N, C-alpha and C positions, 0 to 999 in steps of 0.2 A: 712716895716714890721721888727721889732725889733726880734731878735732871744734870747730864754731864755737859758741861761748858768748854768752850775751847778758849785756851789763853795765848795771847800773841807771845813769842819768845823774844822778838824784837832781835832776830838775827840780822837782818838786812836794815841798814839804815836808811830812815826816813827822808823825803825829800823835804827840802826846806820850805818855808812859806812863800819865798820869794819864787821858788823853782815850781811850786804847785801852782801858783798864780799865772805864770808863764805858761804852764801846759793847760790851764784853763782859757787864758787868751788866744792861744793857738788853736784850740778847738773851738772856740767861739769864732774866731777869723775864718777857719775853715767852713764853718756853719754858715757863715754870712755869705762866703762866696759860693758855697752850693746853692742857698737861697736865689743869690743874685743871677747865677748861671739858670737854674730853674725858671726864674722870672723872663730871663732874656728869651728862652727857648717858649715859653708860653705868649710872650708877645710876637715872636717871630710866626708862632702858629696861628694866633689869631688874625695878624696882617695877610700870612698866607690865605687864610680860608676867607677873608674879606676879600681880597683880591681876585680869587678864585669866583667867588659869588658874582662880583662885578663883571669878570670876564664872560663867564656863563650867560649871563643875564644879557649882556651887549650881544653874545653869539646866538641867544634865542631871539632877540629882536630882528637881528640882521638876517636870520634864517626864516622868519616869519616875512619879513618884507620882500626879501628875494623869491620866497613862493607865491607870495601875492603878485609880483610883477611877473613871474614867469606864468601864472594862471592867467593873467589879464591878457599877455602876450598869445597865449594859446587860443583865448577867446577870440580875439583879433584876427587870427589866421584862420581859424575855423570859419567865422564870418566872411571873410574875403573867400575863401574856397567855396563856400555856399553860393557867395554872390556869382563868383566865376561859374559854379556849375549851374546855376540858375540862367545866366547869360548864355551858356553853350546850348543849354536844354530849349531855349527860346528860338536860337538860330537853327537849329537842328529841326 
């Protein structure tokens, strides 16, 4: 069985070697710019994530500290109310 091959008819003029080189350079330049853009986007994403992590950590620490301060304040208020109630009960 014989295979049917395709033959170029050379109807369209071929680009010169210089033009092919320029096309390859342009494609390479575009690929490098796309890679640089992707890299910059990735760097910004990592910086944003790191910043968010630090902010969240600081927020958690501040929330924990404020909860402790509020709990200590409530305890002191309850102790003072208990002392006042005990004093009133002694007088009465």
